[in-house]
N, C-alpha and C positions, 0 to 999 in steps of 0.2 A: 502493498499501498505507500511506504513511504519511498519508494524508489527514486525517486526525483531529487530528494534530499542529497543523493551521493554527488549532487553537485552542489559545489561550495558555493555558488554565484545565487545559485537558486536558494540556496539552505539560510544565504542574509537576509536576500528579499523575502522569503516565508517569514521568519522568528519577525524580522521589523516591521514589516506589514503587518503580523497576528495583534501586534500591542495599538498599533497606529488604527487599524480597521475596528476595534474595541473602542478608541475613543470618539473617532468617526461617530459611530453607532448611539454613542452617550451624548454626542451633542443634537444629535438631530430629534432624539427624544426630550434633549431638556427644550430645544429649540419650541415643541410642539407644546409642550404643556406651558411652558412662559407665554408664549404668542396666544394659547387660550386664556389664561390665569389674566394676564392683563387685558385683553379684550372681550371677551365671553363669548368673541365670534369665531363659528364654524366656519364661514367665508375664509377669514384672515387665517385658521388654521390650513386649511387647505389649499389657500394661496400661499402661505410659507412653503407647503411641501413642494406646489407646483413649480413655482421659481427655483427650486432648487436642482429641479429633473429635467424641465422642458428644454434648456438650451441644449440640449444632446441630441433634442431634433434637429435643431438648424445649424450645429457648431457639429458635430459629430463629423462627417464627409468631409469638412475643413480641416478637421483636425487630423485626418487621415491622411490628407494632401500633405501636408504640413510635416507631420512629424514623419512621413518615409522622408523627406530629401537633409532632419539631421539627426545628429548622435540622440539615439532613443537616452542612453544611459546619461546625458548630460541638461537631455531636457527634461526627463522624468525628476531630477536634482532639482532642478530651476520650477516644475509643477509643482513637486510638494513642498518646496520655500514659501511659493506661494499661499499656498494652503495651510501650511504656516502663520503666515501672515494675517489673513482670514480668522482662522482660530484666535490669535493673537487680541484685531480689533474686536471681536465679542466679548472674548475672555472680559477685558480691559473698561469696555460699554457696562458688562452687568454685574464688573465687581465694584464699578463708581457708580452702580444704581441709575442710570440713564438707559430708562426703560422705552428707547424711543420704538415704537413700531415700526416706523420708514427706514429707521436705518437697520434693523435687523432684519424687514423683508429686501432691502438693497444687500446686505451680507449674504442673504439665501441667497438671492441671482449670483452674485460674484462666485459665490461656492457651486451653484451647478453651471458656470463657465468654465471653472476650473476642472472641475471634475468631467467637463467633455470632454477635454484632452487629456486628463490623467487618468482618464479609463480605459481610452485607447491607446494611450503611450504605456500602460502596466501590461496591456495584454499584446501587447505586439512586441514588447521587451521579453516575453516569457522564453521563446524563440533561443533568445541571445543568451539567457542564463542558465539555462538547460545543456549539458556534456553531451549527452546521449540525443539525437532528435527523436528514439522511439521511447522517451519520457515523456515526450510531449503532454499528452493526453494524460499521465497522471500528476503531471507539473498542474495542469488546468484543474482538472479533478480535486487538487488539495488546496489550490487557492479559493477555489468553488467552497469546499469543505470550511476551510477558514474563514469565508467572509457567512456564512450560515450560523459558524457557532457564534461569530460577535454578533450576528442580527440576533442572538437569544443571550448573547451574555453583557452584552451592552447596554439594551435597556432596563435590563434587572440592574445591572448595578449601578446604571444610572438613577432608578427609582431609590434602589438608598440611600445616592447622594442628596436627592434630591430632598427625600424627607429626614434625612440627619443633617445636612450642611448647607445647603441651596442650593440653586444651578451654578452661582459662578464658580463653584466645584468643579462641576462637571467641564464648565468651559474651557479652564485650566487644565483641568486633566485633558481634555483633547488635544487641548496645547502643547503640552508635555509627550504627549504620545507622537509626535512628528519624530521626535529625537531621534528615538533608536533606528527610525526610519532613516533620518538623515548618515546616521553613522554607518548603517549596514549599508547602503547605495554608496557610500566613500571607500568604503573594505571591500566593496566589488575591486575585482580586477577583470577589465573585459577587451577586446581584442579590440584595436584601433580602430573607428568609423570611416568607412571610404565615403569618403563625398560623392554623392552623384552626377555624371556628366550630363551632357545636354538636358538641363532642368526644363520641364514646359511652364508655361506660363497658369495660373493656377486655374482658370477654366479647363482648358486643355486637359490640365493635371485631374481635373475632377471626374472630368466626362469622361478619359480615361477610365478611372477606375468603375468608375457604371457601366462603361462599355465592356470592363473585364468579368464582374459577375455577372453580366445579363449573359455572356456567353458561356459561364462555366453553371449550365441549367440547374443540377444538383442543387449547388450553391443558391443559386435566384430563389428554386422552389422550397429550399428552406428558410431562406431570408424572408420570404411571401407568406410564409405559415407561420413564423416567430413575428411577423407586424399584424396577421391578422390576431394570434393570442395575444399580445401584448394590448390590442387597441379593446376588442373585445374580451377577453377571456379572464386572464391574469387581474384586473381588475376589481373584477368580482372581491377580492379582499378589503375594497373601499367598505363595503358594506358590511363586514363583521362584526362593528362596535351594535349597528342596528339589531344582528343574531343573537348576541350575547345581552346587551340590554331589554332588546323589547321584545324578541321572539321567545328567548329563553329564560325572562324575567332577571337577569343578571345584574352583576355590576364591573368595577373598573376588570376585580379580580376574575369575576367569568373571562373578560375578555383575552387579558393575560394568556389564559387557556388556550384561547384561539389562536393568538400569536404564535405559541410554544409549540403546539402540537404541529403546525405549518412548518415552526422554524426545526422542529425535531426530522420530522420528515425530508427537507432538503437535506439535512446532515445524514440522515441514513442513506439519500439518492447519491450524493456527494461519495459517500466512504464504497457505496457499490460500482461508481465509475472510476475511482480511485486504486480499486483492484483489481480491472480489467487487462488485462495484457496487451493488447492490441485497440487500435482505434477503426477497426474495420467493423463494417456493420453499422454503422453510425444511426442511419435512416432508418435502419430498423429497431434501434433503439428509439429515436424520437418521435417516431407512430405509436407503438407502442406504450410510450411518458404521457402521449397526447390524448390518449384514448383512455390511459387513467386517469389524469387530470379531467377529463371531458364527464366521466361518469359519475366521478367522486362528486364534481359538482352541480352536477342535476340531482342527487341522493342528498345531499346537503341541503337543496332547494325544499326538499317535502320531506324533509326529518323530523320527528314531531320530539327526538329524544338527544337530548346534550349529549348521551354520550355513543352514539352513530354519527352525532355532527363534527363530533372530536375526531373519531376516529378519520370521517372525511378529509375533515384538516389536515391530517397527518399524512396520509394519500395523496391528495391534493399537494401538498408541500413536496412528495417526492415526483410526482407526475412535472411539475412545475420545472424543480431543477433538472430532472433527467430530458426534459427536452430543452431547454435554453443550454444547457451544458453539451448536449451531444451534438448542439448547431454550433456551439463556439468550438471545440475538438474538430471539428469536419473541416469549419474552414481555417484552422490554425493550420492543421495537416495535410489542408489540400491546396491552401492560396500559397502561389509562385513568390520569390522571395521580397521582390522588387514590388509586388500587390498585397502583400499580407496588411500592413497597414492602414490601406485603402477598404478591403476587405473586411478588415476587423472593426473597422468605422461606422460600415454599413450593419455591422451587428450589431453596432452600440444604439444608433438609430433605430432600429427597428425593434430595440431592448427596451432599453428607459426613455429612449425619446419618445415613444408612443404611450407606456402607461402613462403619466400624466393627463395626458388628452382622453384616452379609454377613460378613466377616471372620471369626469366633467361629464364625459358621456354616459357611463353608469350611472352617476349621480342622478343627473336628469332623467333617465329612464326609467329608473328603478324611483321614482317620483310620481310619473306614472301609469306605470303600470304595477308597481308591488315589489318588496325586495325577493321576495319569492317567487314571483315570473320572473323579474330580472335573470336573478340565476339561474334558474334553470333553461332559460334559453342562452344565458353564456355555457353553459354546457353543453347542451345542440349543438353551438355555434360552432364550440370547438372537436365535436365528431363531425359533422359534417367537412369542416376544414379539412381534418383529416383523409375523408373517402376524396375531396378533389386535388388532394395531392398525391392519395395510391394512385388516381385514374388519371394524373397526367403523368407520373413517374414510370407508369406497365404502358401507356399508351408513346412513350420519349423510345421507351424502352423495346417495343414492337417495332418504331420505324427504323430503329439501330440497328434491329437483326436482320430485316428485310433489304439492307440497304446494304448489310456485309453478306446477305445472301448469296453465290453464287448463280448467274444465271446459266440453265442449262442451254448447250451448243446444239443446234437446230441443223441439220443438214437439208435444206433446200434443192430440190433440181425442175430446172427449166424444162 
């Protein structure tokens, strides 16, 4: 499971990021709590989250193009330093009791802009810090495991700190969590970066990346599948507070059960992926994970038992992680070297960029149709998208078989 850690650079990256990602989730939790505590507005609470994610939709392709031109190691050092500066600014504001919602929202937007470049750079650099390229799928899966563990541990730690010490300690903690990352990046011994020759202008660069993804038909189908899932399915998580509070007559603790169940499922899925010996059959794994996600969401929508609902949340976590990670692994292992950063940027756009838009759509639809009906529709959309994906995949394979099939020779006589 931990074979990628044999690579010293990846080991440094993994341990440094493990601390930082927990700090990031602490800050996210503290920001959400503080915004709602200050304003009492659900709209502003959603807006803060929206601003921290929406830049990926517009900036991810640009990030892929820019990062492909420069030394990824130095670029990541620069981006992590910017993120540390953003965390320091937020920590200082709250430490001095400057509870200005406009400043907080502006800093959330800045965080989103930094993340659009930072996440693309981190994913692209994965190939550079693994010695054996066959360990790349394991490295991607371990990185997913780390992120999902942080998704559980960060909010839990933030809850304790918020209750005992206050939100300023959460922000200071996130600021300090960048120190191990910067140290680990400085300790890496990277091969010198080879500057790209004949650089295209930015527009041509973006168009070249788009053409590459379109020509790689399997990659394009997977990205369309992920776009559909991020836009119409994964956002069912947005409605979990309603399930916890209104449908199952619970409280904040009940809501934490739903979040933890999804997190546990994601970790289990990531552990399974980390134990895979090769990156073959990623499309089959993606299909199975997507079907599991769709079915679990439908059962969740009609369930009247909180036990069944929590089991469904765990299964949905397995499905979501299996779907997104299998697509990520496929892109990492099948992209050409000069196109990897741009391919990954489209992955980030289809995943991180579409989720906030999906959350807005689902919030509006659930207000009109009701929560249970909306979530059931989301599950059905997930299953239908799998069927469409399989249909076009089979259709393409049939066309390729016909093209390669030898034409029998016919000897005609006049």
